[in-house]
N, CA and C atoms as an extended XYZ file, in Angstrom:
273
Properties=species:S:1:pos:R:3:atomname:S:1:resname:S:1:resid:I:1 pbc="F F F"
N       -22.556       22.732       15.612 N   MET     1
C       -21.391       23.068       14.888 CA  MET     1
C       -21.243       21.939       13.870 C   MET     1
N       -20.394       21.868       13.038 N   LEU     2
C       -20.145       21.269       11.753 CA  LEU     2
C       -18.806       20.964       11.660 C   LEU     2
N       -18.352       19.274       12.104 N   GLU     3
C       -17.272       18.301       12.181 CA  GLU     3
C       -16.707       18.194       11.123 C   GLU     3
N       -15.732       18.169       11.216 N   ILE     4
C       -15.165       17.568        9.779 CA  ILE     4
C       -13.907       16.566        9.823 C   ILE     4
N       -13.885       15.565        8.911 N   ILE     5
C       -12.974       14.687        9.202 CA  ILE     5
C       -12.024       14.694        7.031 C   ILE     5
N       -11.081       14.830        7.177 N   HIS     6
C       -10.414       14.297        5.962 CA  HIS     6
C        -9.785       13.090        6.089 C   HIS     6
N       -10.712       12.133        5.157 N   VAL     7
C        -9.946       10.556        5.207 CA  VAL     7
C        -9.324       10.528        3.592 C   VAL     7
N        -8.138       10.048        3.938 N   GLN     8
C        -6.931        9.650        2.796 CA  GLN     8
C        -7.009        7.782        3.022 C   GLN     8
N        -7.294        7.023        2.071 N   GLY     9
C        -7.019        5.576        2.075 CA  GLY     9
C        -8.125        4.901        2.020 C   GLY     9
N        -7.425        3.576        2.156 N   GLY    10
C        -9.284        2.616        2.415 CA  GLY    10
C        -8.645        1.178        0.847 C   GLY    10
N        -8.066       -0.060        1.475 N   MET    11
C        -7.979       -0.265        0.967 CA  MET    11
C        -8.412       -1.343        0.048 C   MET    11
N        -9.602       -1.411        0.155 N   ARG    12
C       -10.884       -2.341       -0.858 CA  ARG    12
C       -11.020       -1.199       -1.677 C   ARG    12
N       -10.860       -0.448       -1.953 N   GLU    13
C       -11.002        0.752       -2.945 CA  GLU    13
C       -10.181        0.759       -3.942 C   GLU    13
N        -8.818        0.849       -2.771 N   PHE    14
C        -7.574        0.567       -3.784 CA  PHE    14
C        -7.329       -0.544       -4.665 C   PHE    14
N        -7.170       -1.550       -3.999 N   GLU    15
C        -7.501       -2.931       -4.681 CA  GLU    15
C        -8.725       -2.830       -5.859 C   GLU    15
N        -9.522       -2.637       -5.632 N   ARG    16
C       -10.586       -2.561       -6.536 CA  ARG    16
C       -10.159       -1.852       -8.134 C   ARG    16
N        -9.817       -0.324       -7.528 N   THR    17
C       -10.095        0.629       -8.349 CA  THR    17
C        -8.085        0.750       -8.933 C   THR    17
N        -7.506        0.979       -8.247 N   GLY    18
C        -5.753        1.435       -8.108 CA  GLY    18
C        -5.982        2.704       -7.718 C   GLY    18
N        -7.297        3.292       -7.204 N   ILE    19
C        -7.303        4.731       -6.675 CA  ILE    19
C        -7.228        4.935       -5.235 C   ILE    19
N        -6.363        5.806       -4.949 N   TYR    20
C        -6.049        5.908       -3.416 CA  TYR    20
C        -6.930        7.168       -2.818 C   TYR    20
N        -7.938        6.480       -2.554 N   PRO    21
C        -9.340        7.492       -2.130 CA  PRO    21
C        -8.482        8.594       -1.246 C   PRO    21
N        -9.736        9.544       -1.464 N   GLU    22
C       -10.202       11.381       -0.400 CA  GLU    22
C       -10.850       11.856       -0.392 C   GLU    22
N       -11.626       11.421        1.269 N   TYR    23
C       -12.987       11.864        1.331 CA  TYR    23
C       -12.915       13.339        2.223 C   TYR    23
N       -13.867       13.906        2.422 N   LEU    24
C       -14.533       14.418        3.380 CA  LEU    24
C       -15.845       13.967        3.983 C   LEU    24
N       -15.750       13.987        5.378 N   LEU    25
C       -17.123       13.312        5.894 CA  LEU    25
C       -17.201       14.492        7.096 C   LEU    25
N       -18.493       15.471        6.765 N   PHE    26
C       -19.241       16.290        7.341 CA  PHE    26
C       -20.309       15.608        8.423 C   PHE    26
N       -20.540       15.871        9.707 N   ASN    27
C       -21.165       15.760       11.139 CA  ASN    27
C       -21.547       16.328       11.496 C   ASN    27
N       -22.858       17.157       11.115 N   LEU    28
C       -23.402       17.918       11.901 CA  LEU    28
C       -23.728       17.803       13.413 C   LEU    28
N       -23.535       17.937       14.425 N   ALA    29
C       -23.337       18.191       15.705 CA  ALA    29
C       -24.184       18.166       16.690 C   ALA    29
N       -24.941       16.734       16.937 N   GLY    30
C       -26.268       16.906       17.677 CA  GLY    30
C       -27.998       16.542       16.703 C   GLY    30
N       -26.681       15.630       15.881 N   THR    31
C       -28.179       15.455       15.263 CA  THR    31
C       -27.191       13.839       14.572 C   THR    31
N       -28.075       13.532       13.755 N   ARG    32
C       -27.866       12.243       13.057 CA  ARG    32
C       -27.581       12.490       11.680 C   ARG    32
N       -27.645       13.740       11.249 N   GLN    33
C       -26.764       14.299        9.509 CA  GLN    33
C       -25.712       14.077        9.220 C   GLN    33
N       -25.595       13.519        8.404 N   ASN    34
C       -23.876       13.168        8.027 CA  ASN    34
C       -23.545       13.430        6.488 C   ASN    34
N       -23.029       13.851        5.703 N   TRP    35
C       -22.433       13.306        4.391 CA  TRP    35
C       -20.965       12.838        4.418 C   TRP    35
N       -21.103       12.386        3.197 N   THR    36
C       -19.412       12.085        2.768 CA  THR    36
C       -19.298       12.332        1.249 C   THR    36
N       -18.145       12.956        1.699 N   ILE    37
C       -17.766       13.772       -0.139 CA  ILE    37
C       -16.569       13.543       -0.855 C   ILE    37
N       -16.400       12.831       -1.940 N   ARG    38
C       -15.357       12.388       -2.351 CA  ARG    38
C       -14.582       13.318       -3.032 C   ARG    38
N       -13.250       13.461       -2.444 N   ILE    39
C       -12.258       14.540       -3.025 CA  ILE    39
C       -12.313       14.124       -4.562 C   ILE    39
N       -12.843       14.940       -5.785 N   LYS    40
C       -12.212       15.020       -6.908 CA  LYS    40
C       -10.949       15.754       -7.535 C   LYS    40
N       -10.637       16.622       -7.007 N   GLN    41
C        -9.744       17.728       -7.229 CA  GLN    41
C        -9.535       18.471       -6.037 C   GLN    41
N        -8.682       19.531       -6.415 N   THR    42
C        -8.408       20.057       -5.162 CA  THR    42
C        -7.633       21.795       -6.087 C   THR    42
N        -8.397       22.626       -5.819 N   PRO    43
C        -9.366       23.050       -4.550 CA  PRO    43
C       -10.296       22.085       -4.753 C   PRO    43
N       -11.565       21.853       -4.159 N   GLN    44
C       -12.984       21.558       -4.539 CA  GLN    44
C       -13.736       22.781       -4.079 C   GLN    44
N       -15.013       22.950       -4.379 N   GLN    45
C       -16.103       23.258       -3.498 CA  GLN    45
C       -17.736       22.499       -3.983 C   GLN    45
N       -18.139       22.919       -2.891 N   GLY    46
C       -19.336       22.376       -3.205 CA  GLY    46
C       -20.663       22.393       -2.283 C   GLY    46
N       -21.896       21.330       -2.715 N   VAL    47
C       -22.876       22.069       -1.074 CA  VAL    47
C       -23.271       21.041       -0.488 C   VAL    47
N       -23.842       20.854        0.483 N   LEU    48
C       -23.944       19.909        1.494 CA  LEU    48
C       -25.701       19.919        1.942 C   LEU    48
N       -26.602       19.001        1.224 N   LYS    49
C       -28.420       18.507        1.046 CA  LYS    49
C       -29.019       18.206        2.028 C   LYS    49
N       -29.778       18.206        2.144 N   SER    50
C       -31.184       17.585        3.361 CA  SER    50
C       -31.938       17.733        2.287 C   SER    50
N       -33.031       16.633        2.292 N   LYS    51
C       -34.242       16.543        1.643 CA  LYS    51
C       -34.589       17.470        0.368 C   LYS    51
N       -33.037       17.687       -0.416 N   GLY    52
C       -33.032       18.429       -1.814 CA  GLY    52
C       -32.673       20.006       -1.313 C   GLY    52
N       -33.005       19.909       -0.361 N   LYS    53
C       -32.242       21.488        0.317 CA  LYS    53
C       -30.860       21.980        0.659 C   LYS    53
N       -30.619       22.856       -0.315 N   VAL    54
C       -29.236       23.249        0.441 CA  VAL    54
C       -28.877       23.707        1.978 C   VAL    54
N       -28.526       22.661        2.621 N   LEU    55
C       -27.777       23.396        3.891 CA  LEU    55
C       -26.398       24.409        4.098 C   LEU    55
N       -25.395       23.877        3.577 N   TYR    56
C       -24.228       24.175        3.166 CA  TYR    56
C       -23.419       24.229        2.485 C   TYR    56
N       -22.509       25.399        1.926 N   GLU    57
C       -21.602       25.510        1.089 CA  GLU    57
C       -20.256       25.526        1.708 C   GLU    57
N       -19.586       24.465        0.801 N   TYR    58
C       -17.982       23.980        1.374 CA  TYR    58
C       -16.887       24.281        0.424 C   TYR    58
N       -15.427       24.777        0.959 N   SER    59
C       -14.859       24.904        0.489 CA  SER    59
C       -13.073       24.089        0.936 C   SER    59
N       -12.274       22.903        0.004 N   PHE    60
C       -11.640       22.506        0.689 CA  PHE    60
C       -10.256       22.662       -0.412 C   PHE    60
N        -9.415       23.025        0.047 N   ASP    61
C        -7.976       23.704       -0.633 CA  ASP    61
C        -6.983       22.704       -0.805 C   ASP    61
N        -7.422       21.516       -0.146 N   GLY    62
C        -6.257       20.267       -0.269 CA  GLY    62
C        -5.820       19.828        1.198 C   GLY    62
N        -5.963       21.119        2.274 N   THR    63
C        -5.339       20.766        3.269 CA  THR    63
C        -6.719       21.157        4.407 C   THR    63
N        -7.421       22.374        4.450 N   TRP    64
C        -8.197       22.809        5.149 CA  TRP    64
C        -9.824       22.933        4.466 C   TRP    64
N       -11.210       23.087        5.580 N   CYS    65
C       -12.154       23.169        4.937 CA  CYS    65
C       -12.704       24.376        5.477 C   CYS    65
N       -13.423       25.211        4.979 N   THR    66
C       -14.449       26.161        5.100 CA  THR    66
C       -15.539       25.677        5.007 C   THR    66
N       -16.608       26.797        5.601 N   PHE    67
C       -18.015       26.310        5.481 CA  PHE    67
C       -18.915       27.102        5.750 C   PHE    67
N       -19.995       27.284        5.159 N   ARG    68
C       -20.797       28.734        5.153 CA  ARG    68
C       -22.015       28.028        5.247 C   ARG    68
N       -23.237       28.451        6.021 N   LYS    69
C       -24.658       28.326        6.054 CA  LYS    69
C       -25.079       28.689        5.654 C   LYS    69
N       -26.092       28.277        4.833 N   LYS    70
C       -27.356       29.131        4.023 CA  LYS    70
C       -28.656       29.857        4.952 C   LYS    70
N       -28.818       30.876        4.886 N   LYS    71
C       -29.496       31.369        5.839 CA  LYS    71
C       -31.261       31.596        5.305 C   LYS    71
N       -32.200       31.702        6.095 N   SER    72
C       -33.562       31.509        5.700 CA  SER    72
C       -33.666       32.667        4.699 C   SER    72
N       -32.978       33.601        4.462 N   ASP    73
C       -33.228       34.587        3.256 CA  ASP    73
C       -32.284       33.898        1.510 C   ASP    73
N       -31.934       32.882        1.954 N   SER    74
C       -31.277       32.065        0.628 CA  SER    74
C       -29.907       33.190        0.571 C   SER    74
N       -29.270       33.371        1.241 N   THR    75
C       -27.956       33.979        0.758 CA  THR    75
C       -27.177       33.106        1.847 C   THR    75
N       -25.885       33.442        2.065 N   PHE    76
C       -24.593       32.586        2.852 CA  PHE    76
C       -24.244       33.257        4.164 C   PHE    76
N       -24.116       32.820        5.215 N   SER    77
C       -22.970       33.594        6.227 CA  SER    77
C       -22.151       33.622        5.730 C   SER    77
N       -21.104       34.532        6.842 N   GLU    78
C       -19.938       34.505        6.142 CA  GLU    78
C       -19.229       32.992        6.081 C   GLU    78
N       -17.908       32.978        5.379 N   TRP    79
C       -16.798       31.476        5.498 CA  TRP    79
C       -16.624       31.511        6.943 C   TRP    79
N       -16.151       30.468        7.282 N   ARG    80
C       -15.984       29.543        9.058 CA  ARG    80
C       -15.210       28.832        8.545 C   ARG    80
N       -14.358       28.241        9.484 N   LYS    81
C       -13.593       27.249        9.602 CA  LYS    81
C       -13.652       26.791       10.346 C   LYS    81
N       -14.069       25.480       11.043 N   PRO    82
C       -14.146       24.584       11.989 CA  PRO    82
C       -13.136       24.544       12.934 C   PRO    82
N       -13.747       24.396       14.186 N   GLU    83
C       -12.596       24.590       15.754 CA  GLU    83
C       -12.102       23.845       15.452 C   GLU    83
N       -11.681       22.605       14.724 N   PHE    84
C       -10.622       21.573       14.738 CA  PHE    84
C       -11.021       20.971       13.501 C   PHE    84
N       -10.510       20.494       12.040 N   MET    85
C       -10.298       19.108       11.631 CA  MET    85
C        -9.772       18.332       11.514 C   MET    85
N       -10.062       17.104       11.970 N   THR    86
C        -9.393       15.852       11.783 CA  THR    86
C        -8.798       14.862       11.001 C   THR    86
N        -7.711       14.480       10.663 N   SER    87
C        -7.315       14.013        9.536 CA  SER    87
C        -7.062       12.720        9.898 C   SER    87
N        -7.585       11.244        9.077 N   GLU    88
C        -7.628        9.706        8.841 CA  GLU    88
C        -6.697        9.448        8.292 C   GLU    88
N        -5.861        8.206        8.327 N   MET    89
C        -5.060        7.494        7.383 CA  MET    89
C        -5.635        6.174        7.703 C   MET    89
N        -6.677        5.215        6.738 N   ARG    90
C        -7.339        4.263        6.518 CA  ARG    90
C        -6.652        3.524        5.725 C   ARG    90
N        -6.282        2.211        6.110 N   ASP    91
C        -6.060        1.042        5.539 CA  ASP    91
C        -6.716        0.226        4.566 C   ASP    91
């Protein structure tokens, strides 16, 4: 299962750039596979790759993130919501 964390904040980056950063952290449970995606716009869509191959496609609407897995025949499964999505505020 894909675990998703929405992270807001980060004083180091804010002090350096003046921008309050937002990220999505994806973690593939049971593996060491993880991705950090910076939120540049809302809504935002993208893909999660491993070794150059697309594994997942995601869509973030500013509040909630949905995803779908790429199947072996190069099509995608239906859009799914994670069981829960965690939000973190960081200093």
